[in-house]
C-alpha positions as CSV (number, residue, x, y, z in Angstrom):
1,M,4.7,51.7,19.9
2,R,6.8,52.5,17.1
3,E,10.7,52.3,16.8
4,R,12.9,54.9,16.9
5,I,15.3,54.8,13.9
6,V,18.6,56.1,14.4
7,A,21.9,55.7,12.0
8,G,24.2,53.7,12.9
9,Q,21.5,50.9,14.6
10,R,21.8,46.7,13.5
11,W,19.9,45.6,12.0
12,V,18.7,41.5,10.1
13,S,17.0,40.7,6.8
14,T,14.0,37.9,8.0
15,S,13.6,37.2,4.9
16,E,17.6,36.9,4.2
17,P,19.5,36.2,7.3
18,E,22.4,34.4,5.5
19,L,23.7,38.7,4.5
20,G,24.4,38.7,8.1
21,L,24.5,42.0,10.9
22,G,23.2,45.2,9.0
23,V,24.2,48.7,9.6
24,L,21.2,51.3,9.0
25,L,22.9,54.2,7.1
26,E,19.7,56.9,7.1
27,S,16.0,57.2,7.1
28,Q,13.9,59.3,4.3
29,G,10.6,59.5,5.9
30,N,9.0,56.0,6.4
31,R,12.3,54.2,4.1
32,V,15.7,53.3,5.4
33,V,18.5,52.8,4.1
34,I,20.5,50.0,5.0
35,L,23.8,47.9,4.0
36,F,25.4,44.9,4.8
37,T,29.2,44.5,4.5
38,T,29.2,40.5,4.8
39,A,27.7,40.6,1.4
40,N,28.0,43.8,-0.1
41,E,24.7,44.7,-0.4
42,K,23.2,48.4,-0.1
43,R,19.0,47.3,0.5
44,I,16.5,50.6,0.8
45,F,13.0,49.3,2.5
46,A,10.0,50.3,4.2
47,V,9.6,50.6,8.0
48,D,6.0,49.4,8.2
49,S,5.9,46.3,6.1
50,A,10.0,45.4,5.4
51,P,10.6,41.8,6.6
52,I,13.8,43.5,8.9
53,L,13.8,42.9,12.5
54,R,15.9,45.3,14.9
55,V,18.8,42.8,16.4
56,R,18.5,43.2,20.5
57,F,20.8,41.8,22.6
58,K,20.0,41.0,25.7
59,V,22.2,40.1,29.5
60,G,23.4,37.0,29.4
61,D,24.5,37.4,25.4
62,E,27.4,36.6,23.9
63,I,28.6,38.8,21.2
64,L,31.6,39.0,18.3
65,I,33.3,42.3,18.5
66,H,34.7,43.4,14.9
67,T,38.3,43.0,16.7
68,G,37.4,39.5,17.3
69,E,36.8,40.0,21.0
70,T,33.6,37.9,22.3
71,I,32.2,38.8,25.5
72,I,29.0,37.8,27.8
73,I,26.3,41.2,27.8
74,D,26.1,42.1,32.0
75,R,24.4,44.9,31.0
76,V,22.6,46.8,28.3
77,E,22.4,50.9,27.9
78,D,20.1,53.1,25.3
79,K,22.2,56.4,23.9
80,D,20.5,58.7,21.8
81,G,18.2,55.1,20.2
82,L,21.9,53.3,20.2
83,L,22.4,50.1,21.9
84,I,25.7,50.1,23.9
85,Y,26.4,46.5,25.3
86,H,28.3,46.5,29.0
87,Q,30.7,43.4,30.9
88,G,32.2,44.8,33.4
89,D,34.7,48.6,32.9
90,Q,34.2,47.5,28.4
91,S,31.8,49.4,26.6
92,V,31.1,48.2,23.2
93,S,28.0,50.2,20.6
94,E,26.5,48.5,18.3
95,G,28.3,49.7,16.1
96,E,31.0,47.3,16.7
97,L,29.3,44.3,16.3
98,D,30.7,41.8,13.7
99,D,29.0,42.0,10.1
100,S,29.6,38.7,10.1
101,I,27.1,38.1,12.9
102,S,23.9,35.4,11.6
103,F,20.5,34.3,12.2
104,S,20.0,31.7,10.1
105,K,20.0,28.6,12.4
106,P,16.6,28.4,14.5
107,D,18.8,28.3,17.6
108,D,20.8,31.6,16.8
109,R,17.5,33.1,15.7
110,L,15.9,31.8,19.0
111,L,19.0,33.3,21.2
112,G,19.2,37.0,19.1
113,G,15.2,37.3,20.0
114,Q,14.5,36.6,15.9
115,V,10.8,35.1,16.7
116,D,8.3,35.1,14.6
117,D,4.8,36.8,15.0
118,L,2.6,34.1,16.8
119,R,0.2,34.9,14.3
120,T,2.5,33.8,11.4
121,F,3.3,30.5,12.9
122,N,-0.4,29.8,13.9
123,L,-1.4,30.4,10.2
124,R,1.4,28.0,9.2
125,V,-0.3,25.4,12.3
126,E,-4.0,25.8,10.0
127,S,-2.8,26.0,6.3
128,L,-0.3,22.2,7.4
129,F,-4.1,21.3,8.7
130,R,-6.2,21.9,5.8
131,S,-3.6,20.4,3.8
132,S,-4.3,17.2,5.7
133,K,-7.8,16.7,5.0
134,I,-7.4,17.8,1.1
135,R,-4.6,15.0,1.0
136,K,-7.3,13.2,3.3
137,S,-9.8,14.0,1.5
138,P,-12.2,10.6,-0.6
139,V,-12.3,13.4,-4.0
140,R,-9.0,14.3,-3.8
141,G,-8.4,14.1,-7.7
142,F,-12.1,14.4,-9.0
143,L,-12.3,18.2,-8.1
144,G,-10.5,20.9,-10.1
145,G,-11.9,19.5,-13.2
146,R,-13.6,21.8,-15.5
147,V,-16.4,19.3,-16.3
148,D,-20.0,17.5,-15.1
149,L,-19.5,14.5,-12.7
150,I,-22.1,12.7,-13.8
151,P,-22.6,9.8,-11.3
152,H,-22.1,6.6,-14.1
153,Q,-18.6,7.9,-14.7
154,I,-17.7,9.2,-11.3
155,A,-18.9,5.5,-10.2
156,I,-16.2,3.3,-12.8
157,A,-13.1,6.6,-11.9
158,R,-13.3,6.3,-7.6
159,E,-13.2,2.3,-8.0
160,V,-10.9,2.0,-11.0
161,S,-8.8,4.7,-8.7
162,S,-8.7,3.4,-5.7
163,R,-6.9,0.1,-6.6
164,L,-3.0,-0.2,-5.8
165,A,-2.6,-0.8,-9.6
166,P,-5.8,-0.6,-11.9
167,R,-5.7,-2.4,-14.8
168,V,-9.0,-2.3,-16.7
169,L,-11.1,-2.1,-20.1
170,L,-13.6,0.8,-20.2
171,A,-16.2,0.6,-22.7
172,D,-18.8,2.3,-22.3
173,E,-21.2,2.9,-25.4
174,V,-19.8,5.6,-28.4
175,G,-21.1,8.6,-26.3
176,L,-21.1,7.8,-22.7
177,G,-18.1,9.4,-21.8
178,K,-15.1,7.1,-20.8
179,T,-12.7,9.6,-22.4
180,I,-13.7,11.9,-19.6
181,E,-13.4,8.9,-17.0
182,A,-10.2,7.8,-18.2
183,C,-9.2,11.7,-17.4
184,L,-10.4,11.5,-14.1
185,I,-9.3,8.4,-12.9
186,L,-5.6,9.4,-14.3
187,H,-6.0,12.8,-12.6
188,R,-6.7,11.3,-9.6
189,L,-3.2,8.7,-9.7
190,H,-0.8,11.8,-11.4
191,L,-2.1,14.1,-8.0
192,T,-1.7,11.5,-5.8
193,G,1.1,10.8,-7.1
194,R,0.5,7.1,-7.5
195,A,1.1,8.2,-11.3
196,E,4.0,9.9,-11.7
197,R,5.3,9.1,-15.6
198,V,2.1,8.8,-17.7
199,L,2.7,7.2,-21.8
200,I,-0.9,7.7,-23.5
201,L,-1.8,6.0,-27.1
202,L,-3.6,7.5,-30.2
203,P,-4.9,6.8,-33.2
204,E,-3.1,10.1,-34.8
205,P,-6.4,12.0,-36.0
206,L,-7.4,12.2,-31.4
207,V,-3.6,13.5,-30.4
208,H,-4.7,17.1,-30.3
209,Q,-7.8,16.2,-29.2
210,W,-6.2,14.8,-26.5
211,F,-4.0,17.3,-26.0
212,V,-7.0,19.9,-25.5
213,E,-8.6,18.5,-23.6
214,L,-6.5,17.1,-20.9
215,L,-5.0,21.1,-20.6
216,R,-8.5,22.8,-20.9
217,R,-10.4,20.7,-18.6
218,F,-7.5,19.2,-16.0
219,N,-5.5,21.6,-16.7
220,L,-2.3,18.4,-17.1
221,L,0.1,20.6,-19.9
222,F,0.9,17.1,-22.1
223,A,4.0,16.6,-24.5
224,I,3.2,15.8,-28.2
225,F,5.6,13.5,-29.5
226,D,6.4,12.7,-32.9
227,E,9.9,11.9,-35.2
228,A,10.6,15.7,-35.0
229,R,10.6,16.1,-31.5
230,C,12.3,12.9,-30.8
231,Q,15.8,13.9,-33.2
232,S,15.6,17.1,-31.7
233,I,16.4,16.1,-28.7
234,S,19.9,15.4,-28.2
235,T,19.8,12.4,-25.3
236,E,19.8,8.9,-25.8
237,N,16.0,8.1,-25.0
238,P,14.1,11.2,-25.6
239,F,10.8,9.6,-23.6
240,L,12.6,10.5,-20.5
241,E,12.4,14.0,-21.0
242,N,9.2,14.6,-20.2
243,Q,7.2,13.0,-17.6
244,L,3.6,13.2,-19.3
245,I,3.5,12.4,-22.9
246,L,1.2,11.6,-25.3
247,C,1.7,9.7,-29.2
248,S,0.7,8.3,-32.1
249,Q,0.4,4.4,-32.7
250,D,0.9,4.7,-36.0
251,F,4.5,6.9,-35.2
252,L,6.5,4.7,-32.9
253,L,5.6,2.2,-35.9
254,D,7.1,3.5,-38.7
255,H,10.0,4.8,-36.8
256,P,10.5,0.9,-34.6
257,E,13.8,2.6,-33.6
258,R,11.9,4.8,-30.7
259,I,9.9,1.1,-29.3
260,P,12.7,-0.2,-27.3
261,Q,13.3,3.5,-25.9
262,V,9.2,4.4,-25.2
263,I,9.5,0.6,-23.3
264,S,13.1,1.6,-21.3
265,A,11.5,4.2,-20.7
266,G,9.9,3.4,-17.7
267,W,6.3,3.7,-17.0
268,D,3.8,4.7,-13.9
269,L,0.2,4.8,-16.1
270,L,0.2,3.7,-19.5
271,I,-3.6,4.5,-21.7
272,V,-4.7,3.4,-24.7
273,D,-7.5,4.6,-26.6
274,E,-9.9,2.9,-29.3
275,A,-8.6,-0.4,-28.0
276,H,-10.4,-1.9,-30.7
277,H,-7.8,-1.6,-33.7
278,L,-4.8,-3.7,-32.0
279,E,-6.5,-7.1,-33.9
280,W,-4.9,-10.5,-32.8
281,S,-6.0,-14.4,-33.9
282,P,-3.7,-17.0,-31.8
283,E,-1.9,-17.5,-35.3
284,E,-0.7,-13.4,-35.0
285,A,-0.8,-10.8,-33.3
286,S,-0.5,-7.4,-35.1
287,D,2.3,-4.9,-34.7
288,G,-0.1,-2.4,-32.6
289,Y,-0.6,-5.6,-30.1
290,R,3.0,-6.8,-29.8
291,L,4.2,-2.4,-29.0
292,V,1.1,-2.1,-26.4
293,Q,2.1,-5.5,-25.1
294,A,5.8,-4.9,-24.5
295,L,4.8,-1.6,-22.8
296,A,1.8,-3.1,-20.6
297,L,3.9,-6.3,-19.1
298,E,6.6,-3.1,-17.9
299,T,3.6,-0.7,-16.5
300,A,2.0,-1.0,-12.8
301,S,-1.0,0.9,-13.7
302,V,-3.5,0.3,-17.7
303,L,-6.7,2.1,-18.8
304,L,-7.4,0.7,-22.2
305,L,-10.6,1.9,-24.0
306,T,-12.8,0.9,-26.5
307,A,-16.6,1.5,-27.6
308,T,-17.4,-1.5,-29.5
309,P,-15.5,-4.5,-27.2
310,Q,-16.4,-7.5,-29.4
311,Q,-16.4,-5.2,-32.8
312,L,-13.2,-8.3,-33.2
313,G,-15.2,-10.9,-31.7
314,A,-14.7,-13.3,-28.6
315,E,-10.8,-14.0,-30.0
316,G,-10.6,-9.9,-30.3
317,H,-11.9,-9.1,-26.9
318,F,-9.9,-12.1,-25.1
319,A,-6.6,-10.7,-27.1
320,R,-7.0,-6.5,-24.5
321,L,-8.2,-8.6,-20.9
322,Q,-4.8,-10.3,-21.5
323,L,-3.0,-6.9,-22.3
324,L,-4.3,-6.4,-19.0
325,D,-4.0,-9.4,-17.2
326,P,-1.6,-12.7,-18.7
327,N,-2.1,-14.7,-16.1
328,R,-6.0,-15.2,-16.0
329,Y,-6.3,-14.9,-20.1
330,N,-3.2,-17.3,-21.1
331,D,-5.7,-19.7,-23.0
332,L,-8.4,-18.7,-25.5
333,K,-9.7,-22.1,-25.9
334,A,-10.7,-21.7,-21.5
335,F,-12.2,-18.6,-22.2
336,L,-14.2,-19.3,-24.7
337,E,-15.6,-22.2,-22.3
338,E,-16.4,-20.1,-20.2
339,T,-18.2,-16.9,-22.2
340,D,-20.9,-20.4,-22.5
341,Y,-21.7,-20.4,-19.2
342,Y,-21.7,-16.1,-19.0
343,E,-25.8,-16.6,-18.5
344,V,-25.8,-18.5,-15.4
345,V,-23.7,-16.6,-14.2
346,A,-26.1,-13.8,-14.7
347,D,-28.9,-15.1,-13.9
348,A,-27.5,-16.1,-10.5
349,I,-26.5,-12.5,-10.0
350,D,-30.5,-11.2,-10.8
351,L,-31.6,-13.8,-8.6
352,I,-29.5,-12.9,-5.3
353,Q,-30.0,-8.9,-5.8
354,E,-33.2,-9.0,-5.8
355,G,-33.0,-11.4,-2.8
356,G,-33.1,-14.8,-3.1
357,K,-30.7,-17.7,-2.9
358,P,-29.4,-19.1,-6.7
359,D,-29.1,-23.2,-6.7
360,V,-24.9,-24.2,-5.7
361,Q,-24.9,-27.4,-6.6
362,G,-23.6,-25.5,-10.4
363,F,-21.0,-23.5,-8.7
364,V,-19.7,-26.2,-5.9
365,D,-16.8,-27.5,-8.8
366,R,-16.0,-23.7,-10.5
367,A,-16.0,-22.2,-7.5
368,P,-15.9,-24.1,-4.2
369,R,-15.3,-20.0,-2.4
370,I,-18.0,-19.5,-3.8
371,T,-20.6,-22.0,-2.5
372,E,-19.4,-21.2,0.9
373,G,-20.5,-16.9,0.3
374,L,-23.8,-18.5,-0.7
375,A,-24.5,-20.3,2.2
376,R,-23.8,-17.3,4.5
377,L,-26.4,-14.8,1.9
378,D,-28.1,-13.6,5.2
379,Q,-25.5,-11.9,6.9
380,E,-25.0,-8.2,5.9
381,G,-22.9,-7.5,2.8
382,A,-22.6,-10.7,2.5
383,R,-24.3,-10.7,-1.4
384,E,-22.7,-7.5,-2.8
385,R,-19.0,-9.7,-1.8
386,V,-20.8,-12.9,-3.2
387,V,-22.2,-10.6,-6.6
388,R,-18.4,-9.1,-6.7
389,D,-17.0,-13.1,-6.6
390,L,-18.8,-14.2,-8.8
391,L,-17.4,-11.6,-11.5
392,D,-14.4,-12.0,-11.1
393,S,-14.6,-15.9,-10.9
394,F,-17.2,-16.3,-13.7
395,G,-17.1,-13.1,-15.8
396,T,-14.0,-10.6,-16.3
397,G,-14.9,-9.2,-13.4
398,R,-13.3,-5.7,-12.3
399,V,-11.2,-5.7,-15.4
400,M,-14.1,-4.9,-17.0
401,F,-16.6,-1.6,-17.2
402,R,-19.1,-1.0,-19.4
403,N,-22.4,1.4,-19.4
404,T,-25.0,1.2,-21.6
405,R,-27.8,3.6,-22.8
406,K,-30.1,0.6,-21.5
407,Q,-28.7,1.4,-18.0
408,L,-28.7,5.2,-17.9
409,R,-31.7,7.8,-18.8
410,G,-31.4,11.5,-20.0
411,F,-30.7,10.0,-23.7
412,P,-32.0,12.4,-26.6
413,D,-34.8,10.0,-28.8
414,R,-33.4,9.1,-32.0
415,K,-35.3,9.0,-35.1
416,A,-34.3,6.6,-38.4
417,H,-35.9,8.3,-41.9
418,L,-35.3,6.2,-44.9
419,V,-35.3,7.5,-48.0
420,A,-35.7,5.6,-50.3
421,L,-34.4,6.5,-54.0
422,E,-35.3,5.6,-57.9
423,G,-32.8,5.8,-60.4
424,E,-30.4,3.4,-62.1
425,D,-27.5,5.3,-61.0
426,Q,-27.5,5.2,-57.3
427,F,-25.0,7.7,-56.4
428,V,-26.3,10.6,-58.8
429,A,-30.3,9.6,-56.6
430,K,-28.3,10.1,-53.1
431,V,-26.8,13.6,-54.7
432,D,-30.1,14.7,-55.6
433,W,-32.0,13.5,-52.7
434,L,-29.0,15.3,-50.2
435,V,-29.2,18.8,-52.3
436,G,-32.7,19.0,-51.6
437,F,-32.5,17.9,-47.5
438,L,-29.4,20.6,-47.7
439,E,-31.6,23.3,-49.2
440,N,-34.7,22.5,-46.8
441,H,-31.7,23.2,-44.2
442,P,-29.9,25.2,-44.8
443,E,-29.2,27.4,-41.4
444,E,-28.8,23.6,-39.5
445,K,-25.7,21.7,-38.9
446,I,-24.9,18.8,-40.9
447,L,-22.7,15.6,-40.8
448,L,-22.3,13.4,-43.4
449,I,-19.7,9.9,-43.1
450,G,-19.4,7.8,-45.9
451,K,-17.2,4.8,-46.0
452,S,-14.0,6.0,-48.6
453,L,-12.1,8.9,-49.1
454,D,-13.3,8.2,-53.2
455,L,-16.7,8.8,-51.7
456,V,-15.4,12.6,-49.8
457,E,-13.9,13.9,-53.2
458,D,-16.7,12.9,-55.5
459,L,-19.2,14.2,-53.2
460,M,-17.7,17.3,-52.7
461,E,-17.4,17.4,-56.5
462,A,-20.6,16.9,-57.1
463,L,-21.7,19.9,-54.9
464,L,-19.8,22.4,-55.3
465,D,-21.3,23.3,-58.4
466,R,-25.0,22.5,-57.2
467,V,-25.8,24.2,-53.7
468,N,-24.5,27.9,-51.9
469,M,-23.1,26.8,-48.6
470,K,-20.4,26.2,-47.0
471,I,-18.7,23.0,-47.2
472,A,-16.1,20.7,-45.2
473,Q,-14.4,17.2,-45.3
474,F,-12.5,15.2,-42.3
475,H,-10.4,12.7,-44.1
476,E,-6.8,10.5,-43.8
477,E,-5.6,12.4,-46.5
478,L,-5.7,15.7,-44.9
479,T,-2.5,16.4,-42.5
480,L,-3.6,16.1,-38.0
481,L,-3.6,20.3,-38.6
482,Q,-6.5,20.0,-41.3
483,R,-8.8,17.8,-39.7
484,D,-8.2,19.6,-36.7
485,R,-9.0,22.7,-38.3
486,N,-11.9,21.6,-40.5
487,A,-13.6,20.1,-37.3
488,A,-13.2,22.7,-35.5
489,Y,-14.3,25.6,-38.4
490,F,-17.6,22.7,-38.8
491,S,-18.5,24.2,-35.1
492,E,-18.3,27.2,-35.2
493,K,-21.9,29.6,-35.2
494,N,-21.0,30.8,-38.4
495,G,-18.9,28.0,-39.7
496,A,-19.3,25.3,-42.5
497,N,-22.6,24.2,-42.0
498,L,-21.7,20.1,-43.7
499,L,-19.4,18.1,-42.7
500,I,-18.6,15.0,-45.3
501,C,-15.7,12.2,-43.8
502,S,-14.5,9.3,-44.4
503,E,-14.6,6.6,-42.2
504,I,-12.2,7.9,-39.4
505,G,-14.5,10.5,-38.5
506,S,-16.5,8.3,-37.1
507,E,-14.1,7.5,-34.3
508,G,-13.2,9.8,-30.9
509,R,-14.4,13.3,-32.9
510,N,-16.5,14.5,-30.9
511,F,-20.3,16.4,-32.6
512,Q,-23.5,16.5,-30.4
513,F,-23.2,20.4,-31.9
514,S,-25.3,19.1,-34.5
515,H,-28.2,16.8,-35.2
516,H,-28.5,15.4,-38.2
517,L,-26.5,12.6,-39.4
518,V,-26.4,11.3,-43.2
519,L,-25.3,7.8,-43.7
520,F,-24.6,7.6,-47.5
521,D,-23.7,4.3,-46.5
522,L,-24.5,1.9,-44.2
523,P,-22.0,-0.7,-42.9
524,E,-22.3,-4.0,-42.1
525,N,-21.3,-4.3,-39.2
526,P,-23.5,-2.5,-36.5
527,E,-21.6,-1.8,-34.1
528,L,-19.8,0.7,-37.2
529,L,-22.8,1.9,-37.4
530,E,-23.0,2.5,-33.6
531,Q,-19.7,4.3,-33.6
532,R,-21.2,6.9,-36.6
533,I,-24.2,7.1,-34.9
534,G,-22.1,8.2,-31.4
535,R,-20.6,10.6,-33.4
536,L,-24.2,12.9,-32.1
537,D,-25.6,10.6,-30.0
538,R,-23.8,11.5,-26.8
539,I,-23.2,13.9,-23.4
540,G,-24.2,16.8,-24.3
541,Q,-27.2,16.3,-26.6
542,T,-29.8,18.3,-26.3
543,E,-31.9,17.3,-29.5
544,T,-34.0,14.1,-30.7
545,I,-31.1,13.0,-33.6
546,N,-32.3,12.7,-37.4
């Protein structure tokens, strides 16, 4: 039955109980005008949907009237829609109630009869129950990202993010998605409250690429820090202004006064991409290495990303592992001796996984605890535990994760085309061949990588007069914005057909929409060659790579 509405009735706002008692001034159809004298507010409400309730006191309630007197109700009378409260011979209409009466406290609301609908309570209980299930879900942090969850990526992300303070080297081969792995780990740690403050250090050409990927795929809005931004912040330490920060290593190294600030800002998670650029030797460490080392010592969780863990040799690999676990990796000589033992350990692991039992004598001196585990291989779960202990005791253990194409399936074929060129001038011969190749593939997207800026500029000059084709270039002399625009132009359907890159083009950029790669020269380092090919041969490539 609908409430009879009469001017002079007392009403209260359930959404703003601090307004006190309101008096109904007038009613017009389904709308009412209520004056809240204490707050000096006049509101118009729709009766059927507004958060307002009629105030009704009952027998036994103690009420305050406008004279400051209190009475205890012994009888309630409804007279033409208005309530009259009686105490003995004294009568008080509801219009005489004190306007400051409030129902903001739970006990006030309960005593005043201001009780919510039971359905609202049940909805809140159900919401809290479901929220609890979400928070306890083993896949929390992996859902919500706009990415395809590929088994090898989710396996690494789950293993790493389940640790209290993960410190690992993600070293998947080029194109297998270690950046997505790092973002999945970051996303889960951030959503579960274990990584509120995150710093990502990158080579300058990758800053905007990471920014876009984090925002578009994971809805994480990072702030890009450079010197201009730092100067615009008036606080003593600008790195305290944002929780999620992206910046290039070059920026910090070019402005050494910022290094103490970024270190003292305090971080829950540090991510360093292209970590193979951190050069180190027993005699001297690069400035970039010392920067990351100082940050890693002050940060609980650290992710280092590199597709080429051995590019700088065993010393470089040791140096990166030392950033993650300086207590274990503190002696280069001992590390090199340990690597000589890897083959024996690998053979033992293979034998254990195949159901056999390796010779325990080789492990007695080095790891007595593993010897005990080998003696109980018949027990349930014992083989898995022994394999983990072997990896932790003799290899890089659970500090390093590396997937290779050999382990995985579904990648496209690679087809090498070796071209024999004639002529004394090799540059001219290569350009002649390239012109013919471009003319025979007018609709294709072609990526060309050479070793230097001079080569890119010479090629641009040589081709402009000989081919009628859209060409873009990508090299270190372009601004970061120009590089991003040229890369985007190359990716567009009606954009550039040919992108000419210097060596920086073989790191960090994704061009899997193309399947033609021209190597104008060959790098001496095979891992650098693999990086070049990996710009096209990566997850998402559907064609044979030529």
